[in-house]
N, C-alpha and C positions, 0 to 999 in steps of 0.2 A: 202453526200454517208452516209451509215449506218457504225455507229462508230466502232460496233463488228465486221463487215465486213472489215472496213479499217484496224483495227487491225491486222486482220488475213492475209492481203496482206503485210502488214509491216514487219511481220515473215518472209516474204521470200522476199531478196532484189532481187533475180534473179529473181524473181517469173515468169515473161513472156519469159525468154530467155531459160530456161532448159524445156523440153517436159518430162511433168508428165505422168507417166502410171497409167492408173485408175482401181483399183480392187476392189472385195466386201470389202477385208479384209484393205484397206487404209480407215484411217478415215478423213481425208481431203482434198481436191485437188482445184486448180483451174482451170477451165473447160471453155470450149465454147460450148454451147446447141445449135441445129438448129431443129427445128418444122417444119415439112414439111406436107402439105395436099395433097393428091394424086399426089405426085412428085414433088410439087412445094414448094420451102422454104417460108414459112409465117413469120419467125422470127427467129434471131439469136441473142445470149446473154453470155456476160462474168460474170461467176459467180464462188462461191466456192460450191465444192460437199461435204457433211458428208454424210458416209458409216457408217450405224448401221448393227446390226446385221440380222435384217431383213426388212430394210428400206432404203431411201435414200432420201434428201432433196438437192434442188439447189437453193441457195441462189445467186440471181442476183442482180447485181450492179444497172441495169437501167430496170426493169421490173418485172414482177409476179416470184415469187418462185414457183420452182416444188417440189413435193411431190408424192413419188413413194413406196406402200405399199401393202402385201409383196412384197418380193422380187424372193419368189418363187410361182411357179403355178398362177393365175391370179391374176395380179397387176393392182390394182387401181392408177391412176394417177389422180393428182387434183391440181387446180391452184384458187387462186383466181382474179377476175375481178376488176377493178378499181369502180364499182359500189358497190362494197360492195358481189357481188355473190359468187359461186364456181363453177366451170367447173371441171367436173370429166369424165374420160374415163378407161374402162377396156380393158387390153392387156396381153403381155407378156414381159418381162424384161429380157434383154440378154446381159450379161457381158461375153467380151472377152479382157480384161485386157487392150488392148489400146485404146479400143471403147466400148462406151455402147449405146445400142439402146432398145426403147422402141416402142412396133409395136402394133396397133389395127386392126380389120378388117374393121374399116372406112375410110381407107384410112391415117391415122395419124401414123407417124413417127416421135420420137424425137432421135436424135444422141448426145451423148455427149463425146466431146475428149479433148485432154490436149492443153495447151495452147504453141504457139511460137513467141511470138511478144514481142519488147523491148519498155518499158515506163519510160527509165531513161530520155528520153528529157523533159527540163523544157519550158513551154509556158511564154514566154517574151515577144513576138511582137504581136499585134493583127491587124486582115484585116477585110475589108467588106468580105459577103457572095456570093457576085458574082466578076468575073474576071473584075472589074471595071479599067479604067485608073490610078485610084490613089486609088488604095486600103487602104491606110492606113489614108484616109482622112474621116473626119466626114461629110463632105458634101457630099459624096455618098451615106451616111445612110441617111440625110433628104431628099436627092432627090426621093428618093424610098420609104419613108414611106407612108403607107396607113391605116395602123390600129396601134395604140398604146396599149399599156402595159395598164392594168386595163379597157379597153373598154368592154361594154356590150357585152354579146354572147347568142345567143338563141340555138345554137346548144349543145348537148349532155344534161346536165342538164341547162335547162334555166335559163339566168341571171347569169350564173358564167363569172367570170372576167376573161379577154383576159389574156393568161400565158406569152407572147411575143409580139412581133411585127411584123407584116407581112410587106414585102418588095417586092415591084413590080418589075416584070422584064419583058422581051420579050419573045413570046411563045418559049416553050423548051429550056429557058437559061439555062445554066449548074449552079450549086449550089457547092461550095467551103467552106471549113471549115474556121472558123475565127482563128484559130492557129492550131499548130501541138497538136498532141494527139493520143489516141487509142479508135478505135470505141468500144463501150461496147456492143451496140446493136442497131440493124436495125428490121424493119417490113415493109412487104410487105402487104399493105391494097390497096384496091381500089381507094380511094381518100386522103387517109391520111396516108400514108405509109411515113415512117422516119428515121433518123440515129440519133443516140446519140453519141457524142465524151465527154471522160475525158481528161481533162486538168490539168496538173502538175505544179502547180506554185513554185516559188522561195521560199517563206515561207513555205513550206511541203503541203499545202492544194492544194484541188482541186476544179475544177468548170467544170461543163459541160455544152455543148451545144447542142441543139436538133433542127432539121431542118425536118420539115412537110411538106406534100402536094409535096413530088417527086414522080418522073418517074425513070424507068430504074435505080435503084441502083448499084452503082459501088463499093461498099465496102463491107466488112464482118465483123461480129464482131472480134476482135482479132488484126486487121487490123491496123498499125502505119500508119499516115497521116501527112503530113503538109497542110499548106496553099495553094498548088498549086496543091493538090490531087484532083479531081471530084468526089464529092461522089453520084450524081444524077443530072437529070434535072428538072424544074419545068413543069408545064402541057402546052402543047401546045393548038392550037385552038382547036383540037378535044377532048382532053382530057378535058379542060374547059367547052366545048357545054356539056360533059356528067355530070360533076361534079356540073352544076349549078353556080358555081362562078364565080362572074363579072371578076376577072382578075387572070392574071398567077402570083402566088406570092409564096416567101416562106414564113413560119411563121418560126422565130426563137426565140428560148426560151435561156435565160442563167440562169443556176439555181446552187445553193450551195448545194443542197442537194436532192437525190432520195430517200430518207426513204420513200416516200410517194407511191414508185413504178411508178409514172408516175401519179397519182390521180388529183393532183393540178391543172394539166394541163385543164381538164375539170369540177372540182366540187369545186373550190374555189369561195365561194360566196360572200368573203368578202375581201378587199384587205391586212388585217391582215393575214387572212389564204393563201392567194398567196404569201405573203410574208416571210412566214416560208420555202417556199421551191424555190422561182424563185425571180429574181432582173430586175429591168427596163433595159432591152438591152440598150435604146435610153441613158440613164444615162452612163451605162457603154462604151459605144462607145465613149460618149462627153469625159469619163476622160481617155481612153485609145487611141484614135485615133488621128490623126493630125487634127487640128482646122484651120490651117494658109493656107490651100491649095483651 
């Protein structure tokens, strides 16, 4: 996690329990943003909003930051892409104290509101990402493994290293988080929809788990979930045919940092670059699941 952002979060011990009102004269608040296109939510993220005299920025925990300037008249919205480009749109910035809206005439609407979720729970026990009969068994992971951490990938940036593991499932099988935590990002994309969960560890550090290639996402940014909370399903046979993938599966990443805003998932060309943000899920499960089942 971005260290400066983590420091801001730690300044507010009840940060996700109290509802924060957002006003132009407020300097900094914890918020949830929702990006909609033609009435369909494409992305929701948790972050910190900084309000300046005539501009605002949302620093997201797991995703691109949002910039708005000026706040009066025609406002320019800008956000960096993982490939290094900048996405911009012009619209109107509306502040009603308890909710902020940015609206364009191209069907884009961004809403920003306060948080109301509890993140005090510690993640101590870990599980597989499917509803296996023995979810605490490392053997369940081994049985489902079809692609390893660091494998060659031709999608996005050709030759990049695989940032996680691919775990096969049955058609339309439900996916569950590997431990309790707070959803900090969701993305609704045709074949790469995902959910990111932030886990608070006993030593005070944070860990992130990311689940990709989901359909029918059942959680939103800010939700507190445990290992029994369904977060979405993997592809069914119809989805699989359209996507071109050979197996229904979940791509699972485990990260120690999201300072890269997610770019390492598709743009790490070396293992050294990948390991700056991601760890090998197979090794993590080997150390944290039972080996005697």
